[in-house]
N, C-alpha and C positions, 0 to 999 in steps of 0.2 A: 445550544450545543453543549452537551455535558463534557466535562474534562476527561473523565474516566469512569469505569465501574470495575468491581472486583472480579478477579478470575478465580474459579474454583481450583482446588488441587488437581493435578493431573492424575487420572486413573491409571492403575497398573496396566501395562501393556499399551498405553496410549503414547502418542508422539505430539510434540509441539512443533508446528510447521508455520513458516512465515513466507508470505508472497508480497512483493511490492511492485508498484508502477506498471499496471497492466495497460493503461492508456489506450483503451478501445481495441486491444488485440484479443478479441473474444476467442477466436479459433485456437490461438496459441494457449490461452488459459484452459480451454476445454481439453486440449491434448495433454497439457501438463497435469491436469486433474486426473485424467485416466491413468497416468503413470504413478500417481501418488497412492492409489488404492486406499483411500481414506476410510477408516472404520469409526464407529460411533464414539470410541474412547479417545480419538485424536482431538487435539485442539488446533484449529487453523486460524491464523491471524493475517488478515489482509491489511496492508500498511498504507492504503490510500492511493490517489491518482488512478482511479478506475476509468476516467473519461479523457476525452480530447486527444488530438493528434492521430490516433488510429481510427478506423472507420466504424467501429461497433460499440460506441459508448453505452447505448441503451441495453444491448445484449449482455455486456459485461455486468452492469449493475443488476439486471434482472436475474442473471445466472447466480450471482452471489446471494441475492435475496432468496432465491429458490433453495440454495444450499443451506441457508439458515433455517429453512423449514424442514429440510431432510435430515440434518445432523444437529446434535445438541450443542456443540461447542465451535461454532463458526463466528468469528469476531471480525469486525471491520472498523478501521480508523478513518478519520478525515484526512484528506490530502489537500495540498494547496490549490489544486485544480478544482476540487469540489467547492472549496471556499470561494474561489474566484467565480465559479458559476453562480453561487448564491448571491454574491455581490452584484453580478451583472443582472440577475433576476430582479433584485431590489431596485435597480436603476431604471427599470421600465423596458418596454417593448423594443425600442430601437437598439439599446445597449445589449439586451439579451440576444436578439437576433444576430447582431454583428459579432458578438462574442462566439456564438455557436458556429457561425459560418467561418469565422477566421480560424477556429481551432478544430474544425472538422467534426463537430458534435451536433449537427442539426437534427440528428435522429432522436435527440432528447426532447424536442419540441413537437407539439401537436399541430394540427392544421391551422389553429389560431395563433401559432407561434408562442404558445404558452408552455411553460415547463410542466411536465407530467406531475400531478400533485402527489401521487404515491412515491415517486422517485424523489421529489423535493423534500417530502417529510422524512424519508429514509436518510437522505443526506444531512438534513438539519439535526438529526439525532445521533450522528456519528461522533464518538468521543475523540479526544486528541491523543491519548496515550493509554497504554496498559503497563502494569507493573506487577511483578511477583517478587518472591524472596530473593531470586537469583538473577533476574533480568528486567529490563524495561525497554519499551519500544514506542516509537512515534513515527510519523511519516518521514520527517527530515532529521530528527535528532533532538538534542537538548542544549540549552544554555547552561553550561556547567560552571559558570563563573562564580556562582554562589548558590547555596541551598535555597535561598529565597527565589532566585530566578529559575530554578530547575522546573518548577511547576507553574509559575506565574507568567513566564514569557511564552505566551501562546504562539506568537509569530515565529519564534525559533523552532517550535515543534513542527511547523509547517514549511519553513523556508531555510533554516540554517544549513550551512555547508562547511565541511572541513573543520569541524570543531575538535579541540584536543580533549583527550580523556583525562579527567581529574578524579582519581580514585576516591578521595575524601567526599567530594560532592556526590559522586555516583554511588557511593557506599559499596564499592567493589563489585557492583552489578554489571553484567554485560549489557551493552546497548545495541539494539538492532533497529535498523532504519532503512529507508529507501531514498527517493528524491534526487540524489546525486548519482548519475550513472558512472559506474566504474567498469573498466575492461575486465573481461572474464578471467584472465590470468591473475589480476590483482585480487579479485574476490576469492579465487582459489587459494592464493597465498595467505590471505587473512584467515581462511578456514584452517589451513595447515599450521599456522602459527598461533592459533587460538587467540586472535586479536580481541581486545576488550570492546572495540567498536566494530560491529559487523554491518557494513553497507551492502545491501543485496540487490540493488538496482543495476542491471546490466544493459538498460536501455533497449528493451525488446523492440520498441517502436522504431529504433534507429538502425535496424538491420540494413546493411548495404550503404549506410551513410557514414558510419563511424567504425573504424577498425577496432576489432575486439569486442564489439557490442552486438546485440541482436538476439539475446536469449531472455526468456522469462524464467526466473529462478525461484525455486522453493528451497529455503534453508531449513533443514531438519535439525533442530537444536538437540533433540533427544539422542539421535544416532550420529550426530556430528558429520553431516554430509550435505552436499548440494545436489538437488535434482533439477535438471534444466530442460527447457524446450526451446528449440530454435523457432524464430518467428514463422508462423504459418503463411503460406503463399496467399491464403484467403484474407490475410490482414494487411496486405499491401494496398 
């Protein structure tokens, strides 16, 4: 698993777009993508947790892989659920099967209960974070307790929650992440106040279960706006 790789400068007229925590909600992703009207100059960053909980894990991953063939700047990060899947796969047939059954992602397995090899390789090659001159992103955030921990604490990038912003360690860069679902109003307030830490997971998969949740969000950093899609009925 690579930690990261370089992001080219944004082309004139392009946007930087961030989407987090799809969790098997394929039809919600498809509807959101249609709203975005992505052009080749845009850079799109998927922040992990493509799988589990929702019913269409395989479709979500294959859709993102297809977008990477269609557009030049489609980037995807590792989420803790992808890492958990790899761990279960390494543990053998029984653990792998139980994991996928428990988390509603049996569609990732073939008739022999094996993980699709192309999907497995794609997941294994997902980096942990991206960084530019002005921002950095990971699935969950960063351990900002020291500059040494910023990049070495891989577990934090996958699982940390509610971390404070320390401008010296972050070098005054905006941090964009998913993993921890926030109510829609709270995400809007962060946008309006230009928060240094921008959590964009609204828990699309939790529609009808948690108040204020249930949207798949795209954060358009370039135009400073949120584009959202309520959970599709086909993802319940």
